[in-house]
C-alpha positions as CSV (number, residue, x, y, z in Angstrom):
1,X,23.9,-10.8,21.2
2,X,21.8,-9.5,18.3
3,X,23.9,-9.3,15.1
4,X,23.2,-6.4,12.7
5,X,23.4,-7.2,9.0
6,X,25.8,-5.2,6.9
7,X,23.8,-3.2,4.3
8,X,25.1,-2.3,0.9
9,X,23.7,0.3,-1.5
10,X,23.6,-1.9,-4.5
11,X,22.2,0.6,-6.9
12,X,20.2,3.8,-7.4
13,X,17.4,4.5,-9.8
14,X,16.3,7.9,-11.1
15,X,13.5,9.1,-13.4
16,X,10.9,11.8,-13.9
17,X,7.3,10.6,-14.0
18,X,4.5,12.5,-15.8
19,X,2.4,12.8,-12.6
20,X,1.9,15.3,-9.9
21,X,3.1,14.6,-6.3
22,X,-0.5,14.3,-5.3
23,X,-1.0,11.4,-7.7
24,X,2.4,9.9,-6.7
25,X,1.6,10.0,-3.0
26,X,-1.9,8.6,-3.7
27,X,-0.1,5.7,-5.5
28,X,2.4,5.2,-2.7
29,X,-0.4,4.8,-0.1
30,X,-2.3,2.4,-2.4
31,X,-1.2,-1.2,-1.3
32,X,-4.2,-2.9,-3.0
33,X,-2.9,-2.5,-6.5
34,X,0.3,-4.6,-5.9
35,X,-0.9,-8.0,-7.3
36,X,-3.1,-6.5,-9.9
37,X,-1.3,-3.7,-11.7
38,X,2.0,-5.3,-10.9
39,X,0.9,-8.9,-11.5
40,X,4.3,-9.8,-13.2
41,X,6.0,-9.0,-9.9
42,X,3.5,-9.9,-7.1
43,X,1.0,-12.6,-6.7
44,X,-1.0,-11.9,-3.5
45,X,-1.3,-9.2,-0.9
46,X,-2.8,-9.3,2.6
47,X,-3.1,-6.1,4.8
48,X,-1.6,-6.2,8.3
49,X,-2.0,-2.6,9.2
50,X,-2.4,0.9,7.6
51,X,-2.5,4.5,8.8
52,X,-1.2,8.0,8.0
53,X,2.3,6.5,8.6
54,X,2.0,4.1,5.6
55,X,1.1,0.4,5.5
56,X,2.3,-3.1,6.3
57,X,1.4,-6.1,4.2
58,X,2.2,-9.8,3.4
59,X,2.9,-9.9,-0.3
60,X,3.8,-12.9,-2.5
61,X,6.5,-12.7,-5.1
62,X,6.1,-14.0,-8.6
63,X,8.6,-16.7,-9.3
64,X,9.5,-17.3,-5.7
65,X,10.5,-20.9,-4.9
66,X,7.6,-23.1,-3.8
67,X,7.2,-23.0,-0.1
68,X,8.9,-19.6,0.4
69,X,6.9,-17.4,2.7
70,X,5.5,-14.1,1.5
71,X,7.4,-10.9,2.3
72,X,6.4,-9.0,5.4
73,X,6.7,-5.6,3.8
74,X,6.4,-2.3,5.6
75,X,6.1,1.1,3.8
76,X,6.8,4.0,6.1
77,X,6.3,7.6,5.0
78,X,8.5,10.6,6.1
79,X,6.2,13.4,5.0
80,X,8.5,16.3,5.9
81,X,11.3,14.8,3.8
82,X,9.0,13.7,0.9
83,X,10.5,10.3,1.3
84,X,9.4,6.8,2.1
85,X,11.0,3.5,3.0
86,X,9.9,0.1,1.8
87,X,11.4,-2.4,4.3
88,X,11.4,-6.1,4.2
89,X,10.8,-7.1,7.8
90,X,10.6,-10.9,7.2
91,X,10.8,-13.3,4.3
92,X,13.3,-13.4,1.4
93,X,15.6,-10.4,1.5
94,X,14.9,-9.6,5.2
95,X,16.5,-6.3,6.1
96,X,16.3,-4.8,2.6
97,X,15.4,-1.1,2.7
98,X,14.3,0.7,-0.5
99,X,14.3,4.4,0.0
100,X,12.4,6.6,-2.4
101,X,12.6,10.4,-2.4
102,X,10.3,12.7,-4.4
103,X,10.8,16.2,-5.7
104,X,8.8,18.6,-8.0
105,X,9.9,18.6,-11.6
106,X,7.2,20.9,-13.2
107,X,3.5,20.8,-13.6
108,X,2.3,17.2,-13.4
109,X,5.9,16.0,-13.2
110,X,7.7,14.4,-10.3
111,X,11.4,13.5,-9.9
112,X,11.9,10.1,-8.3
113,X,15.2,8.9,-6.7
114,X,15.4,5.4,-5.3
115,X,18.2,3.8,-3.3
116,X,18.4,0.1,-2.9
117,X,20.0,-0.9,0.5
118,X,20.4,-4.7,0.7
119,X,22.0,-6.7,3.5
120,X,24.8,-9.2,3.2
121,X,25.6,-8.9,-0.5
122,X,28.9,-10.4,-1.5
123,X,31.1,-7.9,-3.3
124,X,31.1,-9.9,-6.4
125,X,27.3,-9.9,-6.6
126,X,26.6,-6.2,-6.0
127,X,26.2,-5.2,-9.7
128,X,24.0,-8.2,-10.5
129,X,21.7,-7.6,-7.5
130,X,21.6,-3.9,-8.3
131,X,20.8,-4.4,-12.0
132,X,17.9,-6.8,-11.0
133,X,16.4,-4.1,-8.7
134,X,16.7,-1.4,-11.3
135,X,15.0,-3.6,-13.9
136,X,12.1,-4.4,-11.5
137,X,11.6,-0.8,-10.5
138,X,11.7,0.4,-14.1
139,X,8.8,-1.9,-14.8
140,X,6.9,-1.0,-11.6
141,X,7.2,2.8,-12.3
142,X,6.2,2.3,-16.0
143,X,3.0,0.7,-14.8
144,X,2.4,3.2,-12.0
145,X,3.0,6.1,-14.3
146,X,0.5,4.9,-16.9
147,X,-2.1,4.4,-14.1
148,X,-1.5,7.9,-12.7
149,X,-1.7,9.6,-16.1
150,X,-5.0,8.0,-16.8
151,X,-6.4,8.8,-13.4
152,X,-5.4,12.5,-13.8
153,X,-7.0,12.6,-17.2
154,X,-10.2,11.3,-15.7
155,X,-10.1,13.7,-12.8
156,X,-9.5,16.6,-15.2
157,X,-12.4,15.6,-17.5
158,X,-10.1,15.0,-20.4
159,X,-11.0,11.3,-20.7
160,X,-14.5,9.9,-21.0
161,X,-14.6,6.6,-22.8
162,X,-17.7,5.6,-24.7
163,X,-20.1,3.0,-23.2
164,X,-19.1,-0.6,-23.6
165,X,-21.6,-3.2,-24.7
166,X,-21.3,-6.8,-23.6
167,X,-23.5,-9.6,-24.8
168,X,-24.3,-11.9,-21.9
169,X,-26.5,-15.0,-22.4
170,X,-29.6,-13.9,-24.2
171,X,-29.2,-10.2,-23.4
172,X,-26.9,-7.3,-23.6
173,X,-25.3,-5.0,-21.0
174,X,-24.0,-1.4,-21.5
175,X,-21.9,0.4,-19.0
176,X,-19.3,3.1,-18.6
177,X,-16.0,1.2,-18.8
178,X,-14.3,3.1,-15.9
179,X,-14.0,1.4,-12.6
180,X,-15.9,3.5,-10.0
181,X,-13.1,2.8,-7.4
182,X,-10.2,4.8,-8.9
183,X,-10.9,4.9,-12.6
184,X,-9.3,1.6,-13.8
185,X,-9.9,0.7,-17.4
186,X,-12.7,-1.8,-18.0
187,X,-12.7,-1.3,-21.8
188,X,-11.0,-4.6,-22.5
189,X,-11.4,-6.3,-19.1
190,X,-12.4,-9.9,-19.7
191,X,-15.9,-11.1,-18.7
192,X,-15.8,-14.2,-16.4
193,X,-18.8,-15.8,-14.7
194,X,-20.9,-12.8,-15.6
195,X,-18.5,-10.4,-13.9
196,X,-15.9,-7.9,-15.1
197,X,-12.7,-7.3,-13.0
198,X,-10.7,-4.1,-12.8
199,X,-7.1,-4.7,-13.8
200,X,-5.8,-2.1,-11.3
201,X,-7.2,-3.3,-8.0
202,X,-9.2,-6.4,-8.7
203,X,-12.6,-4.9,-7.9
204,X,-15.4,-7.1,-9.5
205,X,-18.8,-6.1,-10.8
206,X,-21.8,-8.2,-11.7
207,X,-22.7,-7.3,-15.3
208,X,-26.4,-8.2,-14.9
209,X,-26.9,-5.8,-12.0
210,X,-23.9,-3.4,-12.2
211,X,-23.3,-4.0,-8.5
212,X,-19.9,-4.8,-6.9
213,X,-19.3,-8.3,-5.6
214,X,-17.1,-9.7,-2.9
215,X,-17.8,-6.9,-0.4
216,X,-17.5,-4.1,-2.9
217,X,-20.3,-1.6,-2.4
218,X,-19.7,0.4,-5.6
219,X,-21.7,0.2,-8.8
220,X,-20.9,0.5,-12.5
221,X,-21.9,3.9,-13.9
222,X,-24.5,4.2,-16.7
223,X,-25.3,0.5,-16.4
224,X,-28.3,-0.9,-18.3
225,X,-29.3,-4.5,-19.1
226,X,-31.9,-5.8,-21.4
227,X,-32.8,-8.3,-24.1
228,X,-30.7,-8.5,-27.2
229,X,-32.3,-6.7,-30.1
230,X,-33.6,-9.0,-32.8
């Protein structure tokens, strides 16, 4: 007979983020950013399925013991309730359900309430497990909030960084340091093998041509390349 694990609410987490619900929901549906924006927490992500209901991915955890499988993680949205579940379907922590509820808190402000439901936690470990989840989510939401604030500023026309110049070989390249995907910052993104990589989603661009690489069909804005001035 199938045995159902006993689930414990080990902790809750509350904060107000300086982003509208439109930006927050955009962020919730964005699975691609996990190993890039949240590189301290995740290592890899592979999409299994996605739709209006949410998404399902295999995601690697930073610091996981060698040989541990990635998490089979499903994010399922309840639109009417302004709530979503992040459930671990397989891998470490199978059966964990992290429930996040959203509510308006003013213009460009959203209240976030998170419940951490974890199976088979011994009574003596509830606080330690809960504290670990709260620390992780504080870091994740700090990073998400910074991304959402920048994206809103770009969409509102309040942010327009100056062109960046990069010297490459015997020439120079100038381009608008905003990723054409979702506005990620390319101002200080390192140049490797003649390419610049967005720190939000890992989109790469060839600096000689301005074109996306690795299947990306986007181009850097205001891209010019020429000989270095003598």
